[in-house]
Structures are given as structure tokens and as C-alpha cells.
All heavy atoms as an XYZ file, in Angstrom:
869
protein
N       1.298    -51.908    -10.676
C       1.848    -51.232     -9.608
C       2.610    -50.066    -10.041
O       2.548    -48.959     -9.416
C       2.676    -52.177     -8.752
C       3.307    -51.549     -7.557
S       1.992    -51.209     -6.347
C       2.961    -50.783     -5.032
N       3.403    -50.229    -11.099
C       4.299    -49.076    -11.653
C       3.360    -47.989    -12.163
O       3.654    -46.777    -11.993
C       5.193    -49.670    -12.709
C       6.241    -50.527    -12.081
C       5.895    -48.459    -13.410
C       7.274    -51.104    -13.045
N       2.273    -48.358    -12.884
C       1.339    -47.374    -13.410
C       0.730    -46.523    -12.267
O       0.518    -45.362    -12.382
C       0.229    -48.048    -14.250
C       0.731    -48.476    -15.594
C      -0.457    -49.025    -16.380
C       0.045    -49.562    -17.707
N      -1.021    -49.999    -18.547
N       0.398    -47.258    -11.216
C      -0.253    -46.551    -10.043
C       0.758    -45.580     -9.403
O       0.481    -44.449     -9.085
C      -0.701    -47.624     -9.077
C      -1.498    -47.038     -7.905
C      -2.060    -48.137     -7.053
C      -3.070    -47.652     -6.028
N      -3.607    -48.667     -5.261
N       2.005    -46.026     -9.304
C       3.074    -45.192     -8.712
C       3.349    -43.974     -9.590
O       3.473    -42.814     -9.102
C       4.393    -45.915     -8.581
O       4.140    -47.107     -7.761
C       5.424    -45.073     -7.947
N       3.378    -44.171    -10.934
C       3.590    -43.020    -11.856
C       2.409    -42.064    -11.797
O       2.533    -40.908    -11.901
C       3.754    -43.558    -13.313
C       5.113    -44.243    -13.541
C       5.197    -44.831    -14.933
C       6.282    -43.295    -13.301
N       1.246    -42.605    -11.707
C       0.018    -41.783    -11.660
C      -0.006    -40.888    -10.390
O      -0.271    -39.670    -10.389
C      -1.222    -42.621    -11.642
N       0.366    -41.455     -9.264
C       0.476    -40.727     -7.961
C       1.577    -39.663     -8.103
O       1.361    -38.545     -7.630
C       0.695    -41.689     -6.788
C       1.028    -40.882     -5.552
C      -0.473    -42.532     -6.571
N       2.673    -39.968     -8.661
C       3.816    -39.049     -8.816
C       3.362    -37.909     -9.748
O       3.704    -36.752     -9.458
C       5.015    -39.714     -9.404
N       2.635    -38.204    -10.819
C       2.178    -37.145    -11.709
C       1.216    -36.222    -11.005
O       1.268    -35.010    -11.185
C       1.538    -37.763    -12.927
N       0.315    -36.788    -10.253
C      -0.699    -35.962     -9.443
C       0.075    -35.061     -8.436
O      -0.263    -33.901     -8.331
C      -1.642    -36.810     -8.727
C      -2.754    -37.437     -9.704
C      -3.596    -38.445     -8.845
C      -3.578    -36.354    -10.271
N       1.097    -35.604     -7.773
C       1.851    -34.856     -6.819
C       2.562    -33.717     -7.531
O       2.637    -32.572     -7.019
C       2.790    -35.774     -5.993
N       3.192    -33.994     -8.628
C       3.920    -32.993     -9.339
C       2.995    -31.854     -9.831
O       3.321    -30.675     -9.760
C       4.674    -33.597    -10.551
N       1.780    -32.283    -10.273
C       0.841    -31.261    -10.736
C       0.364    -30.454     -9.586
O       0.181    -29.204     -9.757
N       0.197    -30.998     -8.416
C      -0.201    -30.237     -7.269
C       0.906    -29.183     -6.888
O       0.593    -28.049     -6.582
C      -0.516    -31.125     -6.101
N       2.150    -29.637     -6.914
C       3.233    -28.681     -6.554
C       3.329    -27.578     -7.582
O       3.479    -26.375     -7.233
C       4.597    -29.499     -6.516
C       5.759    -28.556     -6.539
C       4.583    -30.415     -5.366
N       3.163    -27.815     -8.826
C       3.168    -26.816     -9.925
C       2.014    -25.831     -9.751
O       2.182    -24.722    -10.144
C       3.288    -27.437    -11.244
C       4.591    -28.214    -11.596
C       4.459    -28.843    -12.967
C       5.732    -27.235    -11.534
N       0.935    -26.369     -9.320
C      -0.243    -25.505     -9.175
C      -0.101    -24.531     -7.990
O      -0.473    -23.381     -8.012
C      -1.533    -26.348     -8.932
O      -1.663    -27.176    -10.069
C      -2.766    -25.503     -8.764
N       0.492    -25.064     -6.924
C       0.578    -24.272     -5.656
C       1.810    -23.328     -5.735
O       1.804    -22.224     -5.170
C       0.727    -25.199     -4.448
C      -0.515    -25.953     -4.261
C       1.155    -24.448     -3.191
C      -0.481    -27.118     -3.243
N       2.945    -23.694     -6.379
C       4.168    -22.900     -6.423
C       3.967    -21.411     -6.851
O       4.456    -20.502     -6.138
C       5.151    -23.616     -7.308
N       3.277    -21.124     -7.889
C       3.132    -19.717     -8.272
C       2.422    -18.897     -7.205
O       2.765    -17.744     -6.975
C       2.342    -19.734     -9.558
C       2.479    -21.109    -10.081
C       2.688    -21.978     -8.900
N       1.507    -19.507     -6.505
C       0.795    -18.707     -5.446
C       1.714    -18.501     -4.273
O       1.585    -17.440     -3.623
C      -0.417    -19.581     -5.003
C      -1.452    -19.717     -6.108
C      -2.590    -20.654     -5.681
O      -2.555    -21.293     -4.651
N      -3.565    -20.770     -6.591
N       2.607    -19.428     -3.995
C       3.484    -19.210     -2.851
C       4.465    -18.070     -3.046
O       4.820    -17.429     -2.061
C       4.297    -20.464     -2.583
N       4.800    -17.792     -4.322
C       5.793    -16.682     -4.572
C       5.100    -15.419     -5.048
O       5.727    -14.421     -5.322
C       6.789    -17.187     -5.617
C       7.645    -18.267     -5.122
C       7.444    -19.640     -5.492
C       8.594    -18.058     -4.150
C       8.145    -20.617     -5.014
C       9.352    -19.061     -3.646
C       9.194    -20.412     -4.111
N       3.768    -15.399     -5.135
C       3.032    -14.244     -5.560
C       3.102    -13.200     -4.457
O       3.280    -13.470     -3.323
C       1.550    -14.593     -5.942
N       2.890    -11.936     -4.873
C       2.794    -10.801     -3.859
C       1.620    -11.098     -2.919
O       0.527    -11.196     -3.304
C       2.577     -9.473     -4.613
C       2.703     -8.291     -3.659
O       2.984     -8.522     -2.447
O       2.444     -7.213     -4.153
N       1.899    -11.211     -1.609
C       0.909    -11.577     -0.646
C       0.089    -10.371     -0.202
O      -0.852    -10.483      0.488
C       1.551    -12.245      0.562
O       2.447    -11.325      1.159
N       0.502     -9.163     -0.610
C      -0.293     -7.943     -0.233
C      -1.562     -7.951     -0.976
O      -1.655     -7.899     -2.192
C       0.559     -6.697     -0.564
N      -2.680     -7.878     -0.241
C      -4.050     -7.785     -0.799
C      -4.275     -6.358     -1.092
O      -4.268     -5.454     -0.247
C      -5.072     -8.278      0.254
C      -6.528     -8.187     -0.269
O      -6.746     -7.687     -1.389
O      -7.385     -8.544      0.523
N      -4.455     -6.009     -2.423
C      -4.622     -4.589     -2.755
C      -5.966     -3.937     -2.172
O      -6.126     -2.756     -2.249
C      -4.657     -4.598     -4.337
C      -4.983     -5.953     -4.710
C      -4.486     -6.870     -3.544
N      -6.828     -4.798     -1.645
C      -8.046     -4.310     -1.077
C      -7.993     -4.078      0.437
O      -8.960     -3.643      1.092
C      -9.234     -5.205     -1.379
C      -9.481     -5.237     -2.883
O      -9.560     -4.246     -3.525
N      -9.576     -6.506     -3.427
N      -6.799     -4.384      1.003
C      -6.563     -4.267      2.482
C      -5.640     -3.097      2.722
O      -4.782     -2.741      1.866
C      -5.974     -5.502      3.003
N      -5.806     -2.460      3.899
C      -4.874     -1.375      4.235
C      -3.552     -1.926      4.605
O      -3.434     -2.985      5.236
C      -5.474     -0.585      5.438
C      -6.638      0.304      5.084
C      -7.870      0.027      5.348
C      -6.234      1.562      4.503
C      -8.879      0.983      4.940
C      -7.222      2.484      4.119
C      -8.540      2.148      4.339
N      -2.495     -1.266      4.156
C      -1.114     -1.657      4.478
C      -0.408     -0.432      4.961
O      -0.561      0.688      4.409
C      -0.438     -2.152      3.132
O      -1.204     -3.243      2.666
C       0.956     -2.671      3.467
N       0.550     -0.580      5.914
C       1.263      0.526      6.418
C       2.261      1.023      5.333
O       3.139      0.296      4.890
C       2.065      0.091      7.668
C       2.898      1.180      8.299
O       2.988      2.289      7.742
O       3.426      0.907      9.344
N       2.056      2.279      4.885
C       2.916      2.844      3.853
C       3.689      4.036      4.410
O       4.171      4.884      3.597
C       2.015      3.263      2.662
C       1.300      2.179      2.093
C       2.230      1.376      1.176
N       1.584      0.343      0.437
C       2.114     -0.650     -0.122
N       3.489     -0.764     -0.096
N       1.386     -1.547     -0.685
N       3.798      4.204      5.677
C       4.428      5.362      6.304
C       5.809      5.621      5.685
O       6.184      6.821      5.430
C       4.503      5.238      7.814
O       3.191      4.902      8.286
C       4.964      6.554      8.483
N       6.601      4.588      5.470
C       8.004      4.737      4.970
C       7.975      5.248      3.535
O       9.069      5.724      3.057
C       8.684      3.436      5.021
N       6.844      5.190      2.862
C       6.851      5.711      1.460
C       6.413      7.118      1.334
O       6.064      7.668      0.265
C       5.863      4.794      0.666
C       6.292      3.353      0.643
O       7.536      3.133      0.291
O       5.555      2.441      0.921
N       6.335      7.824      2.415
C       5.861      9.283      2.461
C       7.040     10.190      2.941
O       7.871      9.762      3.631
C       4.657      9.422      3.334
C       3.433      8.966      2.684
C       3.031      7.649      2.739
C       2.594      9.898      2.068
C       1.905      7.231      2.172
C       1.408      9.447      1.386
C       1.077      8.155      1.522
N       6.946     11.396      2.454
C       7.805     12.424      2.978
C       6.886     13.647      3.370
O       5.935     13.954      2.739
C       8.830     12.877      1.918
C       8.257     13.425      0.673
C       9.846     13.792      2.520
N       7.224     14.233      4.464
C       6.435     15.377      4.937
C       6.574     16.603      4.108
O       7.650     16.879      3.608
C       6.909     15.783      6.401
O       6.808     14.612      7.177
C       6.003     16.836      7.052
N       5.507     17.348      3.847
C       5.411     18.526      2.972
C       6.454     19.567      3.235
O       6.916     20.249      2.338
C       4.038     19.099      2.968
C       3.725     19.875      4.175
C       3.939     21.307      4.265
C       3.251     19.268      5.356
C       3.655     22.010      5.442
C       2.951     20.023      6.502
C       3.183     21.322      6.528
O       2.914     22.059      7.711
N       6.887     19.739      4.517
C       7.904     20.774      4.811
C       9.285     20.275      4.964
O      10.178     21.020      5.427
C       7.438     21.533      6.091
C       7.344     20.591      7.321
O       7.488     19.398      7.205
N       7.120     21.211      8.474
N       9.531     19.055      4.449
C      10.871     18.465      4.490
C      11.565     18.819      3.172
O      10.895     18.680      2.141
C      10.740     16.943      4.704
C      12.051     16.166      4.686
O      13.051     16.682      4.192
O      12.061     15.154      5.369
N      12.795     19.303      3.180
C      13.484     19.590      1.905
C      13.497     18.449      0.940
O      13.543     18.629     -0.255
C      14.905     19.927      2.412
C      14.789     20.329      3.765
C      13.680     19.581      4.416
N      13.378     17.202      1.468
C      13.337     16.006      0.562
C      12.087     15.979     -0.336
O      12.076     15.201     -1.278
C      13.455     14.764      1.381
N      11.137     16.811     -0.028
C       9.951     16.888     -0.864
C      10.283     17.261     -2.328
O       9.532     16.818     -3.239
C       8.887     17.833     -0.237
C       9.224     19.296     -0.534
C       7.487     17.498     -0.753
N      11.325     18.013     -2.510
C      11.670     18.410     -3.865
C      12.074     17.192     -4.765
O      11.975     17.233     -5.975
C      12.764     19.429     -3.835
C      12.355     20.808     -3.143
C      13.559     21.696     -3.005
C      11.201     21.418     -3.833
N      12.560     16.149     -4.113
C      13.007     14.935     -4.865
C      12.156     13.729     -4.574
O      12.522     12.615     -4.899
C      14.435     14.640     -4.596
O      14.593     14.409     -3.254
N      10.972     13.951     -3.897
C      10.135     12.877     -3.472
C       9.664     12.029     -4.654
O       9.748     10.747     -4.619
C       8.952     13.346     -2.714
N       9.232     12.611     -5.737
C       8.741     11.894     -6.903
C       9.832     11.007     -7.471
O       9.589      9.860     -7.799
C       8.186     12.846     -7.925
C       7.563     12.278     -9.108
C       6.931     13.305    -10.026
C       6.208     12.724    -11.172
N       5.604     13.734    -12.099
N      11.023     11.526     -7.609
C      12.165     10.771     -8.157
C      12.569      9.691     -7.252
O      13.065      8.650     -7.693
C      13.361     11.740     -8.454
C      13.075     12.775     -9.546
O      12.194     12.474    -10.381
O      13.683     13.772     -9.511
N      12.318      9.825     -5.924
C      12.712      8.807     -4.957
C      11.572      7.784     -4.771
O      11.700      6.860     -3.909
C      13.052      9.451     -3.668
N      10.436      7.934     -5.493
C       9.355      7.001     -5.380
C       8.532      7.256     -4.121
O       7.846      6.326     -3.744
N       8.597      8.390     -3.586
C       7.827      8.706     -2.367
C       6.673      9.617     -2.719
O       6.601     10.263     -3.705
C       8.749      9.425     -1.366
C      10.042      8.683     -0.997
C      10.030      8.319      0.424
C      11.274      7.614      0.771
N      11.189      6.825      1.984
N       5.643      9.627     -1.796
C       4.591     10.454     -1.896
C       4.620     11.502     -0.794
O       5.304     11.280      0.213
C       3.254      9.665     -1.937
C       3.244      8.720     -3.096
C       1.910      8.245     -3.558
O       0.863      8.820     -3.192
N       1.866      7.199     -4.305
N       3.814     12.570     -0.929
C       3.871     13.687      0.055
C       2.683     13.562      0.975
O       1.589     13.300      0.547
C       3.977     15.010     -0.695
C       5.126     15.082     -1.620
C       3.903     16.217      0.284
C       5.037     16.091     -2.708
N       2.940     13.793      2.300
C       1.889     13.914      3.233
C       1.805     15.332      3.754
O       2.723     15.867      4.122
C       2.108     12.851      4.436
C       0.996     12.911      5.475
C       3.402     13.115      5.096
C      -0.307     12.350      4.980
N       0.504     15.805      3.766
C       0.234     17.142      4.292
C      -0.797     16.974      5.417
O      -1.990     16.751      5.150
C      -0.351     18.098      3.189
C      -0.556     19.457      3.757
C       0.624     18.164      2.020
N      -0.281     16.890      6.657
C      -1.108     16.686      7.730
C      -0.437     17.230      9.050
O       0.794     17.412      8.988
C      -1.463     15.226      7.992
O      -0.511     14.552      8.735
N      -1.093     17.441     10.099
C      -0.486     17.877     11.274
C       0.509     16.949     11.854
O       1.405     17.379     12.733
C      -1.597     18.155     12.301
C      -2.869     17.601     11.678
C      -2.561     17.266     10.267
N       0.462     15.677     11.517
C       1.347     14.653     12.112
C       2.537     14.341     11.256
O       3.430     13.579     11.640
C       0.609     13.376     12.384
C      -0.566     13.644     13.361
C      -1.840     13.307     12.993
C      -0.365     14.169     14.650
C      -2.910     13.486     13.895
C      -1.381     14.349     15.523
C      -2.683     14.045     15.127
O      -3.735     14.266     15.981
N       2.625     14.766      9.995
C       3.638     14.432      9.079
C       3.731     12.919      8.965
O       2.787     12.230      8.738
N       4.970     12.393      9.206
C       5.152     10.926      9.108
C       5.329     10.357     10.484
O       5.762      9.196     10.655
C       6.435     10.588      8.267
O       7.542     11.280      8.759
C       6.165     11.004      6.766
N       4.960     11.125     11.524
C       5.178     10.554     12.898
C       3.981      9.619     13.349
O       4.168      8.916     14.272
C       5.256     11.722     13.930
O       3.998     12.413     13.993
N       2.874      9.589     12.568
C       1.826      8.704     12.839
C       1.626      7.775     11.599
O       1.919      8.200     10.481
C       0.498      9.446     13.085
C       0.477     10.120     14.395
N      -0.676     10.312     15.112
C       1.371     10.737     15.151
C      -0.500     10.938     16.221
N       0.856     11.203     16.277
N       1.144      6.575     11.812
C       1.060      5.537     10.716
C       0.144      6.081      9.610
O      -0.915      6.733      9.815
C       0.423      4.282     11.291
O       1.360      3.831     12.319
C       0.305      3.255     10.223
N       0.644      5.849      8.404
C      -0.203      6.132      7.185
C      -0.452      4.799      6.491
O       0.478      4.063      6.212
C       0.513      7.052      6.185
C       1.004      8.320      6.897
C      -0.236      7.310      4.938
C       2.012      9.203      6.189
N      -1.735      4.499      6.335
C      -2.111      3.251      5.696
C      -2.892      3.459      4.432
O      -3.720      4.416      4.380
C      -2.956      2.425      6.706
N      -2.669      2.686      3.398
C      -3.334      2.857      2.122
C      -3.714      1.486      1.589
O      -3.124      0.454      1.976
C      -2.358      3.486      1.090
S      -1.729      5.068      1.473
N      -4.720      1.470      0.755
C      -5.109      0.318      0.007
C      -4.301      0.410     -1.348
O      -3.822      1.473     -1.751
C      -6.627      0.299     -0.309
C      -7.357      0.049      0.974
C      -8.862     -0.005      0.661
C      -9.709     -0.246      1.975
N     -11.120     -0.324      1.618
N      -4.282     -0.730     -2.067
C      -3.525     -0.826     -3.332
C      -2.136     -1.264     -3.028
O      -1.710     -1.353     -1.886
N      -1.346     -1.608     -4.025
C       0.026     -2.104     -3.807
C       1.070     -1.145     -4.447
O       2.251     -1.412     -4.374
C       0.209     -3.475     -4.323
C      -0.136     -3.685     -5.757
O      -0.118     -2.755     -6.466
N      -0.452     -4.924     -6.117
N       0.574     -0.094     -5.160
C       1.529      0.801     -5.822
C       2.072      0.366     -7.101
O       2.739      1.104     -7.822
N       1.869     -0.917     -7.448
C       2.428     -1.418     -8.698
C       1.322     -1.557     -9.772
O       1.095     -0.653    -10.524
C       3.122     -2.783     -8.432
N       0.564     -2.635     -9.653
C      -0.477     -2.846    -10.665
C      -1.822     -2.267    -10.089
O      -2.759     -2.007    -10.889
C      -0.724     -4.334    -11.063
C      -0.910     -5.200     -9.852
O      -0.407     -4.933     -8.805
O      -1.661     -6.185     -9.980
N      -1.914     -1.901     -8.859
C      -3.110     -1.260     -8.258
C      -2.577     -0.025     -7.505
O      -1.914     -0.088     -6.520
C      -3.840     -2.186     -7.249
C      -5.000     -1.429     -6.678
C      -4.339     -3.449     -7.962
N      -2.847      1.147     -8.136
C      -2.388      2.439     -7.488
C      -2.958      2.525     -6.013
O      -3.985      2.048     -5.746
C      -2.915      3.534     -8.387
C      -3.368      2.864     -9.604
C      -3.638      1.461     -9.311
N      -2.188      3.269     -5.287
C      -2.628      3.506     -3.831
C      -3.984      4.276     -3.908
O      -4.222      5.144     -4.752
C      -1.688      4.313     -3.065
C      -0.355      3.626     -2.856
C       0.017      2.357     -3.148
C       0.742      4.185     -2.225
N       1.310      2.100     -2.768
C       1.768      3.256     -2.156
C       1.023      5.485     -1.644
C       3.054      3.443     -1.663
C       2.326      5.706     -1.113
C       3.264      4.720     -1.148
N      -4.839      3.900     -2.967
C      -6.156      4.618     -2.827
C      -6.630      4.532     -1.342
O      -6.150      3.621     -0.639
C      -7.193      4.106     -3.804
C      -7.654      2.707     -3.587
C      -8.830      2.465     -2.867
C      -6.918      1.617     -4.031
C      -9.298      1.172     -2.660
C      -7.406      0.325     -3.777
C      -8.592      0.135     -3.127
O      -8.984     -1.179     -2.929
N      -7.587      5.419     -0.980
C      -8.155      5.282      0.330
C      -7.162      5.496      1.512
O      -7.391      5.022      2.542
N      -6.105      6.287      1.333
C      -5.157      6.456      2.395
C      -5.709      7.180      3.598
O      -6.567      8.068      3.436
C      -3.900      7.212      1.842
S      -2.897      6.353      0.670
N      -5.312      6.723      4.730
C      -5.742      7.367      5.992
C      -4.487      7.439      6.933
O      -3.529      6.691      6.759
C      -6.780      6.448      6.687
C      -8.069      6.283      5.789
S      -9.242      5.211      6.589
C     -10.211      6.537      7.409
N      -4.620      8.266      7.949
C      -3.528      8.460      8.881
C      -4.075      8.257     10.285
O      -5.159      8.833     10.606
C      -2.855      9.804      8.740
C      -1.641      9.906      9.588
C      -0.789     11.184      9.329
O      -1.332     12.186      9.004
N       0.555     11.025      9.403
N      -3.294      7.522     11.070
C      -3.743      7.263     12.460
C      -3.730      8.572     13.238
O      -2.708      9.353     13.228
C      -2.855      6.233     13.148
C      -3.382      5.821     14.461
C      -2.590      4.637     15.073
O      -1.467      4.422     14.703
N      -3.206      3.918     15.954
N      -4.836      8.836     13.937
C      -4.904     10.091     14.813
C      -4.250      9.722     16.102
O      -3.679      8.621     16.236
C      -6.420     10.403     15.024
C      -6.574     11.847     15.451
O      -5.596     12.537     15.790
O      -7.723     12.364     15.414
N      -4.346     10.513     17.118
C      -3.853     10.231     18.393
C      -4.510      8.947     18.924
O      -5.632      8.617     18.562
C      -4.090     11.411     19.382
C      -3.128     12.537     19.115
O      -1.948     12.334     18.779
N      -3.644     13.758     19.236
N      -3.784      8.105     19.744
C      -4.323      6.905     20.207
C      -5.724      7.003     20.737
O      -6.106      7.915     21.524
C      -3.328      6.568     21.276
C      -2.037      7.132     20.940
C      -2.452      8.486     20.296
N      -6.588      6.141     20.279
C      -7.924      6.086     20.744
C      -8.867      6.970     19.926
O     -10.092      6.994     20.190
N      -8.393      7.780     19.000
C      -9.249      8.769     18.280
C      -9.512      8.331     16.896
O     -10.162      9.037     16.134
C      -8.590     10.185     18.288
C      -8.455     10.865     19.709
C      -7.814     12.181     19.580
C      -9.841     10.973     20.350
N      -9.047      7.181     16.422
C      -9.299      6.666     15.135
C      -8.328      7.068     14.036
O      -7.220      7.276     14.300
N      -8.919      7.293     12.813
C      -8.084      7.563     11.633
C      -8.539      8.845     10.962
O      -9.754      9.111     10.946
C      -8.202      6.365     10.680
C      -7.532      5.139     11.208
C      -7.983      4.193     12.091
C      -6.233      4.712     10.955
N      -7.112      3.255     12.422
C      -5.929      3.565     11.690
C      -5.181      5.232     10.116
C      -4.753      2.878     11.638
C      -4.004      4.534     10.094
C      -3.758      3.325     10.839
N      -7.636      9.533     10.381
C      -7.834     10.759      9.581
C      -7.968     10.335      8.126
O      -7.212      9.609      7.591
C      -6.766     11.778      9.759
C      -6.440     12.146     11.215
C      -5.156     13.012     11.245
C      -7.563     12.866     11.878
N      -8.969     10.949      7.418
C      -9.137     10.689      5.971
C      -8.203     11.620      5.192
O      -8.166     12.831      5.478
C     -10.575     10.818      5.623
C     -11.494      9.851      6.358
C     -10.813     10.745      4.112
C     -12.906     10.175      6.362
N      -7.510     11.011      4.271
C      -6.594     11.869      3.435
C      -7.093     11.921      1.957
O      -7.558     10.927      1.476
C      -5.187     11.246      3.424
C      -4.577     11.050      4.805
C      -3.232     10.263      4.691
C      -4.262     12.421      5.441
N      -7.037     13.066      1.365
C      -7.472     13.262     -0.028
C      -6.200     13.250     -0.893
O      -5.187     13.908     -0.522
C      -8.138     14.591     -0.222
C      -9.603     14.477      0.349
O     -10.216     13.409      0.403
O     -10.164     15.592      0.667
N      -6.261     12.602     -1.969
C      -5.102     12.534     -2.924
C      -5.245     13.793     -3.897
O      -6.257     14.082     -4.415
C      -5.012     11.309     -3.770
C      -3.844     11.226     -4.636
C      -3.685      9.962     -5.356
O      -4.697      9.248     -5.610
N      -2.468      9.640     -5.815
N      -4.044     14.447     -3.977
C      -3.993     15.607     -4.880
C      -2.679     15.471     -5.660
O      -1.691     14.867     -5.095
C      -4.018     16.883     -4.176
C      -5.339     17.073     -3.397
C      -5.383     18.370     -2.690
O      -4.537     19.204     -2.730
N      -6.500     18.567     -1.861
N      -2.573     16.051     -6.838
C      -1.315     16.066     -7.543
C      -0.726     17.429     -7.485
O      -1.358     18.372     -7.817
C      -1.545     15.638     -9.050
C      -0.243     15.496     -9.781
O       0.651     14.762     -9.259
O      -0.080     16.065    -10.866
N       0.517     17.520     -6.978
C       1.207     18.723     -6.930
C       2.157     18.785     -8.099
O       3.183     18.060     -8.174
C       2.030     18.821     -5.590
C       1.177     18.744     -4.332
C       2.041     18.785     -3.133
C       0.145     19.799     -4.217
N       1.915     19.678     -9.084
C       2.707     19.771    -10.309
C       4.185     19.889     -9.954
O       4.589     20.720     -9.119
C       2.191     21.044    -10.946
C       0.752     21.144    -10.476
C       0.848     20.645     -9.055
N       5.013     19.062    -10.546
C       6.401     19.092    -10.369
C       6.930     18.341     -9.155
O       8.052     18.004     -9.041
N       5.946     18.078     -8.167
C       6.340     17.333     -7.020
C       5.794     15.941     -6.898
O       6.383     15.061     -6.358
C       5.929     18.092     -5.763
C       6.542     19.470     -5.528
C       5.928     20.168     -4.307
C       8.044     19.390     -5.400
N       4.655     15.707     -7.494
C       4.025     14.403     -7.550
C       2.805     14.269     -6.641
O       2.245     15.230     -6.188
N       2.411     12.991     -6.325
C       1.223     12.771     -5.575
C       1.348     13.258     -4.114
O       2.408     13.037     -3.521
C       0.980     11.295     -5.620
C       2.104     10.727     -6.500
C       3.022     11.757     -6.770
N       0.306     13.821     -3.653
C       0.244     14.300     -2.269
C      -1.033     13.847     -1.628
O      -2.061     13.784     -2.309
C       0.373     15.739     -2.121
N      -0.952     13.477     -0.296
C      -2.145     13.031      0.445
C      -2.350     14.163      1.510
O      -1.460     14.424      2.271
C      -1.964     11.691      1.008
C      -1.951     10.688     -0.105
C      -0.842     10.284     -0.814
C      -3.070      9.925     -0.604
N      -1.219      9.304     -1.769
C      -2.602      9.078     -1.623
C      -4.412      9.902     -0.284
C      -3.415      8.250     -2.342
C      -5.205      9.099     -1.004
C      -4.769      8.241     -1.996
N      -3.528     14.784      1.505
C      -3.857     15.890      2.300
C      -4.900     15.611      3.304
O      -6.030     15.141      2.936
C      -4.151     17.125      1.423
C      -4.430     18.376      2.238
C      -3.076     17.363      0.354
N      -4.647     16.005      4.579
C      -5.684     15.925      5.605
C      -6.567     17.118      5.486
O      -6.125     18.273      5.548
C      -5.037     15.860      7.013
C      -6.052     16.008      8.104
C      -7.104     15.163      8.271
C      -5.834     17.017      9.084
C      -8.014     15.285      9.239
C      -6.725     17.086     10.110
C      -7.804     16.254     10.208
O      -8.748     16.371     11.223
N      -7.903     16.866      5.245
C      -8.867     17.987      5.023
C      -9.918     18.021      6.078
O     -10.923     18.732      5.860
C      -9.485     17.841      3.642
O     -10.169     16.648      3.489
C      -8.437     18.041      2.489
N      -9.701     17.357      7.227
C     -10.680     17.361      8.264
C     -12.008     16.687      7.994
O     -13.022     16.979      8.651
C     -10.848     18.763      8.838
C      -9.561     19.408      9.348
S      -9.727     20.987      9.971
C     -10.638     20.718     11.424
N     -12.037     15.810      6.987
C     -13.273     15.078      6.724
C     -13.426     13.949      7.763
O     -12.443     13.351      8.166
C     -13.238     14.435      5.344
C     -13.454     15.450      4.217
C     -13.516     14.615      2.928
C     -13.306     15.458      1.634
N     -13.271     14.583      0.495
N     -14.646     13.640      8.062
C     -14.927     12.467      8.928
C     -15.617     11.383      8.223
O     -15.726     10.264      8.745
C     -15.735     13.013     10.148
O     -17.010     13.520      9.709
N     -16.106     11.642      6.983
C     -16.862     10.620      6.261
C     -16.023     10.356      5.016
O     -15.750     11.159      4.212
C     -18.242     11.172      5.800
C     -19.017     10.172      5.026
O     -18.546      9.046      4.749
O     -20.143     10.492      4.635
N     -15.546      9.061      4.836
C     -14.769      8.749      3.676
C     -15.470      8.902      2.371
O     -14.849      8.917      1.323
C     -14.338      7.284      3.949
C     -15.198      6.721      4.967
C     -15.832      7.862      5.715
N     -16.801      8.994      2.378
C     -17.598      9.189      1.109
C     -17.858     10.591      0.845
O     -18.539     10.869     -0.216
C     -18.811      8.382      1.247
C     -18.541      6.938      1.405
O     -17.700      6.318      0.677
N     -19.234      6.250      2.325
N     -17.401     11.534      1.605
C     -17.721     12.932      1.436
C     -16.849     13.528      0.391
O     -15.787     13.126      0.070
C     -17.597     13.656      2.711
């Protein structure tokens, strides 16, 4: 009986140790779009000069940061990619191209593309 109890306890402990790391892992799926609006600064905002140092990226679009900006990646081990910005309600999403602005850092630019593969 004692061996059976110890075996069940060992299995339970093993199950907890197996599940615990997953429970505390980053739940953000780098392949899914995530709202990153708060991580952007508008190109004509004076804060753009310190955006890179503040860990922010630059958005160049007619909406600035007033419309949702969603990106794939988590910014840590998977860089952001495939960023898009919500158009006016009911009109879908705008495709953003990533560009590097020397001295300022990464910028996402609306170029009026309608095909994400173009």
C-alpha cells in the first residue's frame, strides 16, 4: 500500500513539474497578430527622436496611432513582422512595410498595398 501511495505521489509530482513551466511561459503566440499600438510613436510626434531609445517603433500612416496596429512576433526572440493597421471600421486592414530609418530605428510605413505578398 505504501509503495502504491508513493508511486501515485511521484506521478503527481512529475505531472506538476511538467505542466508548471508551460503555465509561466509567454502565452503570446509569435505567429498570431497582437495589438502593438502602444509600442508605436507617430512619425510627426517630437517623441520620434527618442523612439528607438524608448523601445518604440515609428508608424507612418494617415491614422498615426489612433487606429489599432497589430503585428506578429513577440519583439523578444521573434522580431515583429507582418504589421498591419486597422482601416476605418468595416474597411479591413492596411498593410505596413518595415523600413529602417537611420538614427531613428524601425518604422512601419503605409504604402497603399492591398496584397500582403506584393
